[in-house]
C-alpha positions in Angstrom: 81.4 255.7 111.1 85.4 255.1 112.1 87.0 254.1 109.1 89.5 251.4 109.7 93.1 251.8 108.2 94.7 249.4 105.5 97.4 248.4 108.2 94.6 247.2 110.5 92.9 245.2 107.7 96.0 243.3 106.5 96.8 242.7 110.3 93.5 241.2 111.0 93.5 239.2 107.9 96.6 237.7 108.7 95.3 236.9 112.1 92.5 235.0 110.5 94.4 233.0 108.5 96.7 232.0 110.9 93.9 231.0 112.8 92.3 228.9 110.4 95.5 227.3 109.3 96.1 226.0 112.7 92.9 224.6 113.0 93.1 222.5 109.5 96.2 221.3 110.8 94.8 220.3 113.8 91.8 218.4 112.0 94.4 216.5 110.2 96.0 215.0 113.3 93.6 211.8 114.2 92.7 212.0 117.8 93.6 209.4 120.1 89.9 208.1 120.0 89.5 207.5 116.1 88.8 204.0 114.3 92.5 203.4 113.1 92.9 199.7 112.7 94.7 197.8 115.1 97.2 194.4 115.4 94.8 191.6 116.0 95.0 189.9 119.5 96.5 186.3 119.2 95.4 184.0 121.8 98.2 182.0 123.4 97.6 178.0 122.4 96.5 176.2 125.3 99.3 174.1 127.5 99.2 170.5 126.2 97.0 168.1 129.3 98.9 165.9 130.9 96.5 163.0 129.7 97.3 163.6 125.7 98.5 160.6 123.8 102.2 160.8 123.0 103.1 159.5 119.3 104.1 155.6 119.1 107.8 155.0 119.5 109.7 153.9 116.6 110.3 149.8 116.4 114.0 148.8 117.2 115.7 147.2 114.3 115.7 144.1 116.4 111.9 143.9 116.8 111.5 144.7 113.1 113.8 142.1 112.0 112.0 139.5 114.2 108.9 140.5 112.5 109.8 140.3 109.1 111.5 136.6 109.8 108.2 135.3 111.7 106.4 136.7 108.7 108.8 135.0 106.2 108.2 131.4 108.0 104.4 131.9 107.7 104.5 132.7 104.4 106.8 129.8 103.2 104.5 127.3 105.4 101.2 128.6 103.7 102.9 128.6 100.3 104.2 125.0 100.9 100.4 123.9 102.0 98.9 125.7 99.1 101.3 124.4 96.4 102.1 128.1 95.5 104.6 128.2 92.7 105.3 132.0 93.0 105.1 132.0 96.9 107.7 129.5 97.0 109.9 130.9 94.4 109.7 134.1 96.5 111.1 132.5 99.6 114.0 130.4 98.3 117.1 131.8 97.3 118.9 131.2 93.9 120.7 128.0 95.1 120.2 126.2 98.4 120.5 123.2 100.2 117.6 121.0 100.3 117.9 118.0 102.6 121.3 117.7 102.4 121.5 118.5 98.3 122.6 121.5 96.8 119.9 122.5 94.0 118.7 125.7 92.4 115.6 127.5 93.3 113.7 125.9 90.3 114.7 122.6 91.5 113.6 123.2 94.9 110.2 124.3 93.9 109.8 121.5 91.6 110.5 119.0 94.4 108.1 120.5 96.8 105.2 120.9 94.2 105.7 117.1 93.0 105.5 116.3 96.8 102.3 117.6 97.4 101.0 116.7 94.1 101.7 112.7 95.1 100.1 113.2 98.4 96.4 114.5 98.1 95.1 116.5 101.0 98.6 117.3 102.2 99.2 119.6 105.1 101.7 120.9 107.4 101.8 122.8 110.2 104.6 124.3 112.5 104.9 124.2 116.3 107.1 125.6 119.0 109.4 127.7 116.5 112.5 129.3 118.2 115.3 131.6 116.6 119.0 131.9 116.5 121.4 133.6 114.5 124.7 132.8 113.1 127.0 135.3 111.2 124.5 136.7 108.6 122.3 133.8 109.1 119.3 133.4 110.7 117.9 129.9 111.7 114.6 128.5 112.5 114.1 125.6 114.5 110.5 124.1 114.7 108.5 120.8 115.3 106.8 120.2 111.8 104.0 117.8 111.6 102.4 116.6 108.4 99.4 114.7 107.1 97.8 113.5 103.8 95.1 111.3 102.6 95.6 107.6 103.2 98.7 108.2 105.0 99.7 108.2 108.7 100.9 111.6 110.1 104.4 112.4 110.2 106.7 114.4 112.6 110.4 115.7 112.6 112.5 118.4 114.0 113.1 120.6 111.3 114.9 123.8 110.4 115.1 127.0 107.9 118.2 128.7 107.4 117.2 132.2 106.3 119.9 134.9 104.7 119.2 138.6 103.3 119.1 138.6 99.6 118.2 141.8 97.5 116.2 143.0 100.4 114.1 140.2 101.6 115.0 137.3 103.7 115.3 134.1 101.8 116.1 130.2 102.5 119.2 128.9 101.8 118.9 125.6 103.8 116.1 123.7 104.4 116.0 120.1 106.4 115.4 118.2 109.4 117.7 116.6 112.1 116.2 113.0 111.3 117.2 113.3 107.4 120.4 115.0 108.3 121.5 112.2 110.6 120.4 109.6 107.9 122.8 111.4 105.2 125.6 111.7 107.6 125.5 107.8 108.4 125.3 107.1 104.5 127.9 109.4 104.2 130.3 107.8 106.8 129.6 104.4 105.3 130.8 105.8 101.5 134.0 107.3 103.0 134.9 103.7 104.9 134.1 102.3 101.7 136.0 104.6 99.2 138.6 103.4 97.0 141.6 105.3 95.9 141.2 107.1 93.0 143.6 109.4 91.3 143.3 112.5 88.7 144.6 111.9 85.4 148.1 113.9 85.3 150.1 113.1 81.8 152.9 115.6 83.2 153.4 114.0 86.2 155.1 111.0 84.2 157.8 113.7 83.3 160.9 112.8 85.6 161.9 116.4 85.6 158.9 117.5 87.5 159.0 114.6 90.0 155.3 114.3 90.8 152.8 111.7 91.5 149.2 112.2 89.9 147.2 113.5 93.0 145.1 111.1 95.0 141.3 111.8 95.3 139.8 111.4 98.9 136.1 111.0 99.5 134.4 114.5 98.8 132.9 116.8 101.4 129.7 117.3 99.2 127.8 114.9 97.4 129.8 112.4 95.5 127.8 112.4 92.3 125.9 115.5 90.9 123.7 115.6 87.9 125.3 118.3 85.6 123.5 121.9 84.9 123.1 123.4 81.6 124.2 122.5 78.1 126.9 119.7 78.1 130.3 120.6 77.0 131.6 118.1 74.3 132.6 115.0 75.8 131.6 116.2 79.0 130.0 113.7 81.5 126.4 114.4 82.5 126.8 113.1 86.0 129.5 114.7 87.6 131.5 112.6 90.0 133.7 114.5 92.8 136.8 113.5 94.7 138.8 115.7 97.5 142.0 117.3 96.5 144.7 117.9 99.0 147.1 121.0 99.0 149.4 119.8 102.1 152.1 123.1 101.8 149.2 125.8 102.6 146.8 123.2 104.0 143.6 123.3 102.2 141.6 120.7 100.8 138.6 121.1 98.0 136.0 118.9 96.0 137.3 118.4 92.3 135.4 116.7 89.8 137.4 113.5 88.7 136.9 114.1 85.1 139.4 117.2 85.1 142.8 116.7 84.0 145.6 117.8 86.7 149.2 119.0 86.2 152.0 118.5 88.1 152.4 120.6 91.7 154.0 124.2 91.2 157.6 124.1 91.8 157.4 125.8 95.2 154.4 123.4 96.0 151.7 126.4 96.4 149.2 124.2 94.4 148.3 122.8 90.9 146.2 123.3 87.8 143.2 121.2 87.2 141.6 121.7 83.4 139.2 120.5 80.9 140.0 120.2 77.3 137.0 119.2 74.5 138.0 116.2 72.4 140.4 117.3 69.9 141.4 120.3 71.6 145.3 119.7 71.2 144.8 120.1 66.8 142.7 123.4 67.9 145.6 124.6 70.1 148.2 124.0 67.5 145.9 126.5 65.0 146.2 129.3 68.1 142.6 128.8 69.2 141.5 128.4 73.1 143.0 125.6 74.4 141.1 124.8 77.9 137.2 125.1 78.3 137.7 125.2 81.8 141.2 125.6 84.0 141.4 126.5 87.5 144.3 127.2 89.7 143.8 125.7 93.2 146.4 126.3 96.4 147.6 129.0 98.7 150.1 131.3 99.9 151.0 133.8 102.8 148.6 136.6 102.9 150.8 138.5 105.4 147.6 140.2 107.1 146.3 141.7 103.8 142.6 141.1 104.3 140.2 142.8 101.6 137.7 144.9 103.4 134.6 143.3 102.1 135.7 139.8 103.5 132.8 138.1 105.2 132.9 135.4 108.0 133.3 131.9 105.7 130.3 129.8 106.6 132.8 126.5 106.1 134.9 127.3 109.1 134.1 127.8 113.0 135.8 128.6 115.9 139.4 129.9 115.9 141.6 130.6 113.9 138.8 133.1 112.5 138.5 132.5 108.5 136.7 135.1 106.3 136.0 134.8 102.3 135.5 136.7 99.2 133.8 135.7 96.1 133.8 137.3 92.6 132.4 136.1 89.0 132.9 138.4 86.0 133.6 138.4 82.6 137.4 139.1 81.0 138.7 139.0 77.3 135.7 136.8 76.4 135.6 134.2 79.2 134.3 134.0 82.8 136.4 134.5 85.7 135.6 132.9 89.2 137.6 133.6 92.2 137.1 132.7 95.5 139.5 133.2 98.5 139.5 132.6 102.3 141.6 134.6 104.7 142.7 133.0 108.1 144.3 134.4 111.2 147.3 132.5 110.9 148.1 134.5 107.6 147.7 132.0 104.9 145.2 132.8 102.2 144.1 129.7 100.1 142.2 130.2 96.7 140.2 128.6 93.7 140.8 130.9 90.7 139.1 129.5 87.3 138.0 130.8 83.9 135.8 129.0 81.7 133.8 129.4 78.5 130.7 131.4 78.7 129.1 129.2 76.0 128.6 126.4 78.7 128.2 128.8 81.7 125.3 126.7 83.3 127.7 123.5 83.6 130.7 125.3 84.5 129.5 127.7 86.7 127.8 124.9 89.0 131.1 123.0 89.0 133.4 126.2 90.3 130.8 127.1 92.9 131.2 123.6 94.2 134.6 124.0 94.1 135.1 127.1 95.7 132.2 126.3 98.8 134.1 123.3 99.2 137.3 124.6 100.0 138.4 124.4 103.6 141.3 124.9 105.5 142.7 121.8 107.2 145.4 121.1 109.7 149.2 121.0 109.4 151.1 122.5 106.2 153.9 125.2 106.3 152.2 127.2 108.8 151.3 124.9 111.3 147.6 125.1 111.3 145.7 123.8 114.2 143.6 120.8 113.8 139.9 121.8 112.8 137.1 120.0 111.7 135.7 121.1 108.5 131.9 122.1 108.2 129.4 120.2 106.3 129.4 121.4 102.4 125.9 123.8 101.7 124.5 126.3 100.0 125.5 130.2 100.9 
C-alpha cells in the first residue's frame, strides 16, 4: 500500500474545507424561486361613472334668507290663529309698531291674545304674499282675510316688516293699508286743530338771555302715550308730546310737554329739556342730583366725520343720505342715551339724555321716542333741502 505524505493530507483537507464552505454559502443565499414575502398588489380604483350622482349644491344666501322669511311669516300666522303666547313672543321684536302705535313686545302679544279671546272661532289666512326690502328691513305684503263665529268675514291689505334681531327675523311693524289711512286722516285732523302750546321756560324771561319760551308744534308720533314703568315723583301717567324745532341746524324732535326747557344756547346750536322731582331745588342746594332727566337737543357741523358703525336712518329716505348711531350705557350712576343722525350736507343732529336708573322704564321710553322722532328738516344754516319726514315707527 502506498503511503500518503503529510503534505498531501493537508492539501486534501484544505480542499475539502473549501468545498464545504462554498457549498454552505451558496445554500444561505435564497434562490429566485424561494417563497419570500412580496408587496401586495393594489388594484386601481374604477373610474367614476358618467351617471354617478353629484353632491347637492349649497343654497345661495339669498335663497336661505327667502326660506327663513317665508317660514317666519307662516309661524306668525300659525301662532296668531292658535293664540300661542310663546310663539308670538318669539316673532315680535322688543319694541314694535302695532297698527300705528309704538308698543312693547308684551303689549303686542297681549293685544293679539285678547282679540282672539274676544272672537271665538277666530282664524285668518294670508293670500298672495310678496316681498320687498328697504335697507335692513324685509317687508311682506299680503291679503289678510279673517273670520270668527257670529261675525262677517273681513279682509285687508296687510303688511309685516321684519328685521334681524339676535339671529332671527322678528317683526318690528305690523299693520294694514286701511288702518294706516284712517290714522293718517286722524292725524291730519289733529294737526289742523292743534292749538299753540309752549314749554315752561323759567329762564327765558331773563332779559340777558333774550329768548322766548319754545313753541310746540303737532308731534310726529302719537300725541298722548301711556307711561311705562314706575312713575317718578310728580310725573304724569299719560305723557303728552309736542314737536320742538331747532332752526340753526334744521331738525325737529317730539318732546314731552311736561318737561322744562332752557333758553337756546348762546350760539343757537340747541337747548336743554329736563325734569325735576317736586322739591328738587332744596335737594340741589344740599348737593344732591337735581335732574331726574335732562336732554340736550340740537346739532352742529360734523365736517364729514361719520362713525363706521352708522346705519341708514329709517326716518329718512332720498337725498341727502342720512345715517344714525344709538347708544345706551351707564355712566357714574346714571343712564346715558345718545342718538345722532349724520347727513351728507355735513350736519350732525343729536338727542343726548341722562336719567335716573331708578325710573328706567319710564324715562327710557321717553328718550327712545325723542331719538326716533328726530328728523332733519329744510332750511337752517346749511340751507338744507326740503324733505318729507317719514312716519314715526319702531326700528
